[in-house]
N, C-alpha and C positions, 0 to 999 in steps of 0.2 A: 070673742075677746082676743083670741090669738091673732086673727086677721087684723084687728085694730092695732095690736102691738106691733106687728110686722110692718104695717103701713106707716105708723108713726116713726119707727126706726129708719126705714128706708127714706122717708121724706127728709130726715135730717142728714142721713149718711151722704146723700148725693147733692146737698147744698154745697156749692164750691166755696172754698176758703176765701174770705175777703182780704186777708193779709197773708200772702204766700211766702213771706220772708220771716224767719225766726232763727233763734239759736239752735244748735244741733240738739236733738233729743238725747237725753241721758238715759243710759241703760242702768237701772237701779236694782240691786239685789241679785244674789247668786242664782236663784231659780230662773229669773228672766235671762240673765247673762248666759247660763248654761244651755238654754233653749234658743239661742240665736237672737236674743232680744225680743222674743215673742211672749207677751204677757198680758196684753190688753183684754183678751177673752179668757185668760187662764187664772189670774190672781184671785185667790179665794180666802185671803186672810187680811190682816191689818195693812199689808203692803198695797192693797187695792186702793187706798186713798191716793196713791201716786198713779198707779197703772190704770185704774178704772173705778172711780168711786161708785158707779152704778151697781157694782157687786154688793154694796152695803144694802141695797134694796131687797136682796134675797136672803141676807143673813137672818138667823133666828126666825125663819118663816117656815111653817109646816109644808108649804107648797114649793119651797126653795130648792128641793133636791139636795145635791151635795152641798150647795151653798147654805141651805137651811140648817145644816148640822152645826154651823159655826155660831156659837153663842157669844164667845168673846175670844180675842187673840191679842198677842203682842209680839212685836218683832223689833230686833235691834240689828242694824247692819252697818257695814263700812266697806268702802271700795276705793280703788285708785286705778288710774289708767294714763296712757300717753299715746299721742299720735304724732307722726312725722309726715308732713304733706309735701309732695313734689320735691323730693331729695333735699329737704332743708338741712338735715344733719350732715349730709355729704358736702354741701356747699360751705357750711360753717367750718368743717374740717379742712377743706381746701384753702380757705382764707387764712387759717391758722398755720399752714405750712410755711408761709412767707414771713420773714422777720420784720414785721411792721415797726416794732420798737426800735430796731437798729437804724432803719431808714429814717424814722422820725427824729431820732437823736442826731443823726448826721445832718439832716436838713436844718434842724433848729440851731446846730452849732456852726452852720454855714461851712461845713467841710465837704470834701469830695465823697461821693459814694464809691464803695469798692465794687469791683466787677460782679461779685455775688449779689450785692445789694441792687445793682442795676438790673440783674436778671430777676430778682424778686420784685423790684419796682414794676417792671413791664408786665410780669405775670399777675401781680396783685391788681393793678389798674384794669387789666383785661378781665380778671375774675369778678371785679365789681360789676362790670357790664354784663357778664354772663348771669350773675346772681340777680341782677335787676330785671332781666328779661322775662321772668315768670312771677307775676304778682300773687300767685296762689301758694308760694312757698311759705310754710309756717310750721311751728311745732306747738303742741298743745298738751298741757298736763291737766288731768281730770281727777276729781275727788267727790265722794259723796258719803254720807253717813247719817244715822239718826235713830230715833226710837218712836214707835207707833203703837197705839192702843186702840182696839176695836171692841166696842160693847154693843151688841145687837146692831141696830141700824146707824149707830153713831160712832164717830171716831175722833181722836185727837192725837196730835203728834208734834214732833219737832225734829227737823232734819236739815242737812246742809247739802247744797248742790254748788259745785264750783268748777271753774276752769280758768286757766291762764294760758294765753297764746302769744307766741312771738312771731312777728313777721318783719321782713327787712324794709328799711328806709335808707336807701343808699345815695351817697353823695358822689355824683359823677362830674362835679365842677372843680372841686379842690383836688387836683391831681398833678400839680406841677412838682418837679423834682427839686425845686429851689425855693428859697425864702421870698424872693422878689420876682415879679414878672410872672406871666402865665407860662403854660407848658411850652409853647412854640418859642417864645423869646429865650427861655432857659437853654434850650438846645442850641440856639443860634448865637447867643452871647458867650456861652462857655465852651461850646463845641466839645472836643474830646477831653480836654484837660479837666473839665468840670468833674468828670467821673473817675479821675485818677487812673486813666488807662493810656496815657501818652508816654512814649510813642505808641501809635496805634498799630496793632497786628490783627487784622480782620480775617475773614474766611469762613466764619461759622454760618452766616447766611448764604445759602446756596446760589441765589440769584438776586443779588442786591439791586442791580439795575432794574429788574422787573418789579421788585418791591417798591423802589423809588417811584417808578411810573404809576403804579397802582395808588400810592399815597397821594401823588399829585392829582390823579383823576378823582378819587373818592373823598379826599379831604380838602382839596382846594389849596394845598400848600404850593409855594413856588419851588423851583428846582433846587435852590440853595437850602431852603428849609428842609425839604425831604431828604436831600443828600446828607446834610449834617446829622439829621436824626438817625437815619439808617446806619451811617458810618460809625457814629458814637455807640449805638446799641450793638453793632456787629463786633466792635472792638471789645466791649464789655463782656458779651456772651462768649467770645472766643477765649478770653482770659478766665472767665468763670468756669468754662467747661474743662479747663486744665486743673482745677482745684478738686481733689478727691472729696466726694460726698456733697458737692455743691448741687443745689436744686436748679437745674437748667432744663428748659424744655427742648424737645427735639428741634432740628433746624426748620422742619415744616411747621410745627406748632409755633415756634418763635416768630416766623414770618407772619403767621395769622394773628398772633398776639400783638405784634408791632403795628399791623394795619389797623386792628380794632382800637388800640390805644391812640393812634393818630387821629382816627375818626372822632373819638371822644374828645380829644384835645381841641379839635376844630369847633366843637360845640361848647367849649368851656373857655372862651377867649378871655373872660374876666375872672377866671378861677384863681384860687390861691394855691398854697403848698399842700402836698399830700400829708405833710405833718399835721395840718389843720383839718384833715378830712373828717366830716361829720357823719359818716356812715354809721348806722345804728340798727339795733333790733328794737322794734316797738312792742312793748309788752302791754297787752290789754287783757284784763281778766275781771271776773266777778265771782264773789263768794256770797251766796244767798242763803240766809237762814229762814226757813219757812215754818210757820206754826199753823197748820190747817185744822179747821173744824169741819168734819166730814159728816154728811147725812145722805142716805140713800132710801129710795121708796119704789116699790113695785107698782106700776101703773096697771098692768094686767098680770095674769098668772105667769107669763113668760117674758114680760118686758119691764125693765127697771131703769130708773134714772138716778143719778146721784151727783153730788158736787162738793167742792171745797171752797170755803171762804178762808183766805190765808192772810195772816200778817206776815210781811216779808221785810227782812232787814238785809240790805245789800252793802257789801264792801267792794267798790269798783276800782280797779287799778288802771292806770294809764301812765306809762313811764318809758323813757328812751334810755337804752344802755348801749355804749360803744360796742361795735361789732368785732373789733380787733383784740387779739391777745387775751381772750377769755374763753374758756370752755362753755358749752351751752348750759350745763348745770350751774356753773358759777354765775353766768349771766342771769339766770332765773333767780338765784339767791340775791344778786345785786338789785334786781327789780323789786323783789319783795321787801328788801331792807332799806331801799332808798327813801329819804325823807320826802313827805308830801307826794308819795306815789299812789295814794288811794284816798277815796272819800267814802264816808259812811252815810247812808240815808235809809228811810223807811218807806214802805208802800203797802198796798193791799192787792191780792190777786184772786182771780175767780177761775175755777176749773169746772168742767161739766163732763159727765160720762154717760154713755148709753150702753145697755147690754140686752141682747135678745137671745132667747133659747129656742131652738128648733128641736122638738122632741127631747129626749133625755141625753143626747150625745153630741149635739152640735150647738155652738154658740158664736154669735157675731157681736163684736163690741167696737166702740169708738170713744175716744176721749180727746177733749180739747183743753189745753193748759194755758193759763195766763191769758184768758180770752179778753180781758180788759186792757191788756198791754201796759202793765205797770212799768214805771220809769224810775231810774236811780241816778244819783249824781256821780259824775266822774271828773277827776281833776283834768285841767288843761295841760297839754305838753309845753305850752308857752308859760314861762315863769311870770306869775302875776296876772295871767290871762283869765277870762271868765270860765267858770266850771262848765263842763259839757254834760249832756244827758245821754244815758244808756237805757234803751227801752227793750223790755222783754216782749217781743212780739208773739202773738198766739202760735201755738204748735198744735197740730191735729194729727192723730195717729189712729189707725183702724187695725183690728185683729180678728182672726178666726181661730177656733179651737174645735177639735173633733176627738171624741173619746170612744173609739169603737169597742174597747174592752175596759173593764174596771181598772186594769193595771197599766194602761197605755193612754197617753195624751199626745196628740199631734197639734201643733200650733204654728201660726204665721202672723206677722205684723208688717205694716207698711206705713211710712210717713205719708200723710196726705198733703202736707206742705213741703215745698222745696225750701229748705232752710238756708238762709244766707248767714253763714257764721262770721259775722262782722268782726269778731275778735281775732279772726285769722285771715286777714286780707280779704280777697274776693272768693274765698273757698265756699263751695256749695255743698249741702248735705241733704240727701233723701234716701234713707236706709230702708231696705226690705230684708226681712230675715225670717227664719223658721227653724223649728227643731222638734224634739220629742222628749218625753219623760217616761221612763220605764220603772214601775213600782214593783219591787220584789218583796213579797211577803209583808208589805206595809212597813218594812223596816229600812230598806235601802232604795233610794231613788237614783237612777242613773240618767244623765241628761246629755244631749248632744245637739249641735245646731250649726248654723252658718248665717252670716248676714253680709250685706254688700251695699256700698254707697252707689246709687244709680246715677248721681249727678257728677261724680268724679271717679277716676280709675287709678289714682296713684297708690292707693292702699291695697286694692284688690279684695278678694273674698277674705272674710275674717272667720276663722273656725273657732267654735266654742265647745266647752265641755263642763260638766259639773256633777256633783253628787250631793245627796242629802241622807242624813241618818236620823231616824225617828226613834227617840228614846222615850216612848210613851207620850208624855205631854211636852217634852222638850225636843226641839228639832235643831240639828246643826247642818248648815248648808254652806258649800263653797262653790265658786264658779270661776272660770278663767276663759280668756279669749286671746287669740294671737293672729295677726295678719299674715297673709301669704307672701307679701313682699317685704324686703328689708333694706336698711340703709347703714352706712358706716358712720359711727359716732365715736370719737376718741379712740380710733383704731379697732373698734369692735363692731361686729355686725349685729344689728338689733332689728326686730320686726317693726314695720311702720305703724303698727297698732298693737297694743297689749293692754289687757285689763284684768283685774282680779276683784272678786267680791266675796264677802264673808257675812254670815248672819246666824244669829241665835233667835229662835222663836218658840212661843208657847201657844198651843192651840187647844181650845175647849169647845 
């Protein structure tokens, strides 16, 4: 029978996933988080309904070993987290350095831009191009929480899984410094006086003739257009550099910015004013309430299967928030509070788990979540447009656990699907992680681990730690994670990934 169980397990384990794209796997619970996200072959209480419902097949079973001791259990948990992908926070910070509001006011009033505003204008347009060059930039807020009850081979629960991601949608067409006409015509009809820097005193650009030549070659402007553009900007930058505290790039950076801006302008012949620029952060998110009915059954002495049939209620967000003049936290609040920013809908989901024990100390597990691909309704970004569909594609994860001593557990998990986190641009996720749990006198559990996204390298390794306190029947657990790389947000250095989890549980 043991050979039969192993054969059944391996035959399923090595079936390739038919849907390789899904949302990122959520690390739920402090024990799992503290052990580097490895819990598929470890979970031995009510939380197994999420991590691997096959464990329910061994509960309250005389032959179930440590699992068999579990007659019933309940767990209540809550967790939050955040991720910053591809220097998203730093780019938002950079955009906010420039006074877009003052530029917008001057353009709308059809008045001249000050030298400092010309400097900000050139840098701001250039930064939009830089920001737009990486489609994987995004920021994500994560949350989970719920209550689970396990009675023998059966379980029921109610919990929430949610994330909200922001990714850029940048307008590289509306970049003109005036109300009428496109970028090129503004510089050539107004020349220097438009920017309020006449009479002109240049000299900030170190090689204006060379820059004019580059602009003609790369942007297709004629000599008059390129000369007027460089002369005007040179005058403004020279004047701005003389103002204490002004935000002015170095001469080398200024030349590069002017060249990039000219190239953008050449591709925006029909564009309008920067004051009407539609650059925005697209906030997409979903908050799913799941109510699973769980059942597990042992097929052989060492092989068990289990599953969840879930009622799912989803609140799907899809809203655009202007990128200028708001901090990232304020933009997130604006997205959540915007009217018509979300739609609610219902669906059903199906999970399946497998668990195989080798001897008394080694376990192999695999779980597939949302195997039926439930869909939810999401509002259109276009006012009055038809609703969109957001599908939860299947996720598959495998895990190993080894318990060489009664007081030590070693574990590792890996995503079998490369998850396309469609809520965060084109960002991919395929995490692998592992960790350990040290049980001291059955009262204190110390945990540590590490996980890493194999599909992207912007966050780097994420280090985890946690502890558990066992007060006879009541357990208190906490877990935390912090990424090895950081970003600047609102003048503070923050890790590119951070998570925290808390749980209270009762075990019988």
